[in-house]
C-alpha positions in Angstrom: -8.3 -22.6 -10.2 -10.5 -19.7 -9.1 -10.4 -16.2 -10.4 -8.8 -13.6 -8.2 -11.1 -10.9 -6.9 -10.2 -7.3 -6.2 -11.6 -7.8 -2.7 -9.1 -10.7 -2.1 -6.2 -8.6 -3.5 -7.1 -5.6 -1.2 -6.1 -7.9 1.7 -2.6 -7.3 0.5 -2.8 -3.8 1.8 -3.3 -4.9 5.4 0.4 -5.4 6.3 1.7 -2.1 4.7 -1.0 -0.2 6.5 -0.3 -1.8 9.8 3.4 -1.2 9.4 2.7 2.5 8.6 0.6 2.9 11.7 3.3 1.1 13.8 6.0 3.4 12.3 4.0 6.6 13.0 3.3 5.6 16.6 6.8 4.3 17.3 8.7 7.1 15.5 8.3 9.8 18.1 9.1 7.4 20.9 12.5 6.3 19.5 13.1 9.4 17.4 13.5 7.3 14.2 11.4 6.7 11.1 12.1 3.8 8.7 11.6 6.0 5.5 12.0 9.7 4.9 8.4 10.0 3.5 6.9 9.0 6.9 9.1 11.4 8.9 6.8 14.3 10.1 9.9 16.2 11.3 10.6 17.1 7.7 9.2 20.2 6.1 5.5 19.9 5.8 4.9 17.7 8.9 2.0 15.3 9.0 0.2 16.8 6.0 3.3 16.0 3.9 3.4 12.4 5.4 -0.4 12.0 4.6 0.1 13.2 1.0 3.0 10.8 0.4 1.1 7.9 2.0 -2.0 8.6 -0.1 0.0 8.8 -3.3 1.8 5.5 -2.5 -1.6 3.9 -1.6 -3.1 5.0 -4.9 -0.1 3.6 -6.7 -0.3 0.3 -4.8 -4.1 0.1 -5.6 -3.4 0.7 -9.3 -0.8 -2.0 -9.4 -3.1 -4.3 -7.5 -5.9 -3.7 -10.0 -3.6 -4.3 -13.0 -2.3 -7.6 -11.4 -5.9 -8.8 -10.7 -6.9 -8.0 -14.3 -3.8 -9.7 -15.8 -4.3 -12.8 -13.6 -7.9 -13.1 -14.5 -7.1 -12.5 -18.2 -4.6 -15.4 -18.1 -7.0 -17.6 -16.2 -9.7 -16.9 -18.8 -7.4 -17.6 -21.6 -6.3 -20.9 -20.0 -9.9 -22.1 -20.1 -10.1 -21.7 -23.9 
């Protein structure tokens, strides 16, 4: 089996980012947002939405990095 690269794992972010863009474009049209943190009608507007999305993205990237490291650590240990 091949080692997992961080570049491969970053592909996992494509779907959530596309869904975020879809939600932000569709939200004003149907006056509905799937999650409270992407609703710019709340106090803070779009800057608040951007802040929440950046924090969630950073958390997602952190978890991705940990999973890649653990996967490769297990892969390397299996070769011993």
